[in-house]
N, C-alpha and C positions, 0 to 999 in steps of 0.2 A: 615407667614399667607398669604393665597391666597387673591386676590382681585376680585371684581366682573367682571372686564373686562377680566381677565385671563380665567375664566370658560365660560363667555359669548361667547368669540371668539372660544374657543375649541368646544363648543357644539352647535354652530350656526345652524347646519343642522340636529340636532337630534330632532324628534318630542317629545313634552312634554305631559304628565309628564314622567320622567325617573329617574332612580337612578344611581349614579356614585360612583366609588371608585378611589381615588387618590393614586396610587401605590407608588409614591414618599413619601407621608406622612405615608402610611401604613408601608413602610420600615423603616422610621424614628422611628415610634412607636415600631416596632419589636426590633430595635437596642437599644432603650431606655429601654424597658422592660428587654431585656437580660442583659443589663449593671447593672440592679438592682437585679438580681436573687441570688446574694450572694453565688454562687456555687451550688445552688439547681436547680433541674430540673423544667421546666415549663410544665404544662399540659394545653392544649388549650381547653377552654370551647366552644363547638361547637354551643351552643344556641346563642352565641354572634357573630357568624360568618355566619352560615347557607349558606355556599357556599363551595362545595368540592374543587374547584380550589384555593380558598383563604386559606383553611385549609392546602392544600398541599404546597402552597407558604410559609406559616408561618413555617410549620414543616421542610421544606427543607432548610430554611435560615441558620440553624445551627443544624443539626441532633443530635449532642451530647448534646445539651442544652434542648431538649424536651423529655418528658417521654411518650407522647401520647396525646390522646384526651379524654375529658369528654363529653359524649353524654347525651342527655336528655330523650330518649325513646329507647326501645328495637328495634323498627323498624328502627330508625335512625342509631343505632349502627350496625345493620345488613347491612344497605345500605352503610355506610361508609366502613365496612369490605369488601363488594363486590367491592368497588373502591380502594382497596389496602391499606387502612389505618389500622394500627395495634395498639395494646396496647390501647384498648378502655375501659374506665371505664364509666358505666352507672350511672349517678349521683343520680338516684332516684329508689326506689324499683320497681321490675317487678313481677306481679303475674300471667299473662296470660301463661297458660301451653304450648300452641303451640309455643309461642315466645321463651320461655325458652328452649324448645326442639331444636328450630332452633339455638339458641346460643350455645347449647351443641355441635351441629354439627360443628360450626366454630372452637371450641377447638380441635376437632378431625382432622380438616383440617389444623391445624397449626396456626389458628388465635388466638387472645386473646381478649376476651370480659369479663370483670369483672362485676358482678352484685352487687348492693347495698343492704345491709340488716341492719335492726336495731332491730330485735326481733328473738327469738327462733322459732316463728311461720314461719317467712320468711325462716329461715335456714332449717327447717324440710320440708317445701314445696319444696324448691330447691333440697334438697337431695333426696326427693322422685322422682322428675322429673329426676334428674341425674341418679338415679338407673335404672329407666325405659329406659333411653337413653344409659346406660352403659358408663357414662361420669362423670368425677369429675368437678364440676363447680367452677370457681374462684369467690370468694366473697370478698367484702370490708365492713367493719363495719363503719356505720355513727354515730358519736358521736356529740351531740348537743353542740355548743360552745356559746350559748346565755349567757348573764350575767343578774343576777337578782339584782335589787336595790329596796329599799322600794317603793312599788306601781308601779314599772316599770319593764316589761320584755324587756330588751334591746337586741334585736336580732330577729330571725325568729323562727317559729314553724316547726321543722323538726323531727329529731329523738327523741324518748322518752328516749334515753340514754344520760344522762348529766354528769355522774361521774363514777368512777371505780366501786362503789357498784352496779350500774345499769348495767354497761357493762360487769362485770365479768361473770355472768351466760351465757350471749350470747357468749362471747369468749370461755368459756368452752364447750358449746354445739357445737360450730363450729368445735372444735378440736376432738370431739367425733363422729361426723357424717361422714360416710365414703365417701359420694359423694359430699361433698363441701370441698374447701380448702380456708382457711382464708389468703388472699394474701395482704390485705392492711387495712388501717384505714384512715378515712376521718373526719376532723372537720372543718366546714365552719364558720368562724367568720364574719357572715353577718353584724353585727353591726359596724364593722370597715371597711370591704371591700365594703359594698354596701350603706353606708349612707354618703351623702355629708355633709361637715361642713364648706362650704364657699359660702352659698347662698347670693346673693345680697340683701341688705336692711334687713338682718336678723342677725345682729351682736350678739345680746344676745343669740339667739337660737344656732348660730354657736359656740359660746363660751361654752355653756352647752354641746353640742354634743361632742366637742373636749375633754372636761373634762371626759365625760362618756366613750369615746373611750380610753382615757389614763388609766382610772381606770379599764377598762376591760382587758387590756393586761396581767397583771400579773395573774389574776384568770384563763384566758385562757391557759397561759403557764403552770401553775401548774396542771390544770386539764388534759391537753393533755399529759403532761409528766408522770403523774401518770398512766393513762390508757395505754400509750405506753409501759411503764416499765413493767407492768404486762403482756401485750401482748407478748413482746419480751422474757420474761422468759418462757412463755408457747410455743411460736413459734418463734425462733430466726431468721428464714429466710423469714419473710414477705417481700414482694417486695417493698412496698412503704408506707410512712406516708404522707398523703396529707392535705394541708391547703389551704386557699385562701380567697380572690381572688385579682382582680386588685387593689382595694383600700387598701389592706393590705400587699402588697409585702414586704415592708420594715420590718414590725413587724413579719410577718409569717416566712420569711426566716431567721430571727435572732434566731429562736428557733432551738436548736441543734437536737431535735428528728425529725424534719420535713425533709423529703427528697425531696418533690416537692410542688410547689404552683400552683393552678389553676388560669389562667388568660384568660379573654375573651374580655370584653368590651374595655379594654385598647388598643387593636389593631385598632379598628375603632374610638374610642373616641367620643361617641355620646354626645348629649347635657347635659345629667345628669352629665357627667364627667367634666364639667366646674366648678362644685361646690365642689371641693375638695381642701383643704388647702395645702396638702403635695406634689402634683404632677400636671403636666399639659401635656397631650398628644395632638397630632395634629389632628384636625377634618378630618379624612380620608374618611368618607363616607357621602353622602348627597343625596338629590333629588331635581329635578327642576320642578317647576310648571309655568304656563303661565298666564300673565296678559290678561284678557278677558273683563274687565269692568273698568270704571273709574266713580263711582257714585258721587264722590266729588273731589275737587281739591287736597285734602289731603288724599284720600283713593283710592287704586287700589284693584280690586278683581280678584283673580286667580281661575282657574278651579281646583277642587279637593284639595288635600293637607291634609285632615284630618286623618293623620296616628298617632293616639294617642297610647301611650305606656301602657303596663299592669302594675299592681301593685296598691297600694292604690291611689284612685282618687285624683288628685290635679293638680294645674297649671304646676307643674314641669314635668308632663307626657305629656304635649302638645309639638308638634314640635316647634323648634326655628327658626324664620327667621334668615338666616345666611348672605347672600349677595344679594343685596347691604346692607351694614351696616346701621343700624338705623331704619329699618322697624319693626313694632310692630303688634302683633295680637290684635284684639279688644276684650276686656274683655267679652262683651255680646255675642260674636259669636265664638271666638276661631278659631281653624282650622276645617273646615267643611267637611261634607261628599262629597258634590259636588262643593262647592266653599269656598274660604278662603279670606276674606277681610283683607287688611293690611293698617295700618296707615303709611303714607309717611312723612318723616321729611321735614321741610322747606328747599327749595333749591334743592331737588331731583326730577328729572323728570323720570317717567317710562311711556312707551307707550304701546298700545295694542300689544300683541305678545312678549313683553320682558319677559325674564325668571326671576324668583325669586328662589334663592337657599335656601333650608331649610335643617335643621338637625333633625333627629328623636331623641326623648328623650333617647331611649335605643339603643343598638347596633344592634344585628342580627334581631330584629323584623322587621325592615324595609324591609328585604329581603322577608318577607311573602307578601309584596304588589307589588313586581316587579319580572318579569321573568329573568331579566339580570341586571348586573352592567356594565355600560360603564367605561372602565378603562383608566385612564390618567397616562401618564408617560413621563417625559422630555418634557413637553409642547405639547404633542400630545395625541389624543385618539387612543390607540393602539389596541382596540378590546373590546370584552365583555366577561364576565364570567357569567355562568348560576347559578342562585340561586337555592335553594331547590325547590321553586315554579316553576321555569323554568324547572327543571328536572321532574316536575310532581309529586313531593313529598309533602306531608302535614303530619307532624308528631304530631303537637299539635296546 
């Protein structure tokens, strides 16, 4: 664990606010994730990285271990392809005809961008565009991996395809349409990968979530195996069977039909990922804000800092005071648009101009607020990496 003085000395001459990436900790997280892949490939979720240089650093750390990138929009996939990244799976459906035509061209140029589908309507639309472009488009079938319990939908709302009965007509349609090729299947078990089960002071809730997660594993395995079995009978040479993500590496890679698992947030290890029982990665990314007021002896106020994460609104989506340890957000103000007050523990002294280091709740979203990441390695700031925002890109 880094301490306050380490980062304070390193960043003494950098104007605040700024975001930083500790490459030593990033590399530790990469090694840790690779050690847990159980022989399966890793696909990097770009939404959790949002920096081309970091994506390339991760992918080049062990080229044989990675299958490619999961992008979140067509524009982003095209941007990454222009920067030399290959084997891109777009994790969400694309309907815009002009963008699909652009993707068709990348296939003709030797690139590889796979589009996500979950309906016959998706397939017919893509095949129609492919015919106009005289190109066969690579597609992946998204199968919902949520679990239903009495009165509870445990998971997220993605694909309408949740079992073989629902997936069969879409698989059959994909194999009949001449300008699409069914190259993969994805099932994202969000209720295991994206739900924390070790929140402080929530012992009962944590126990319930762990039980629900445990009870979800077998139904997920059975459902995925059933759909994959049918798919492989119809098309034995599909390129990948994808599951994910960071919070489910151990259970997803244990399934024999899965060939790759998507991982994103684990590389940066944002604040939300402190709340998992089964793993702990190193906090590799953060940001610094500056003390500009001292309204009371036990409170300092910093400029800016209100970088709240997406998803269901809750206190766990607020940034986390990181260093110095012991600072707390005020319940009535939180992290603010233009200023963030912090309660200072007894015995701690912070002066005007001192930095406070914070962690975003989620991983890549932080990069939408800063143009660059100051990179730390071996006790030095060795340079910067440009974020998507710094590249002038805004995908979502």
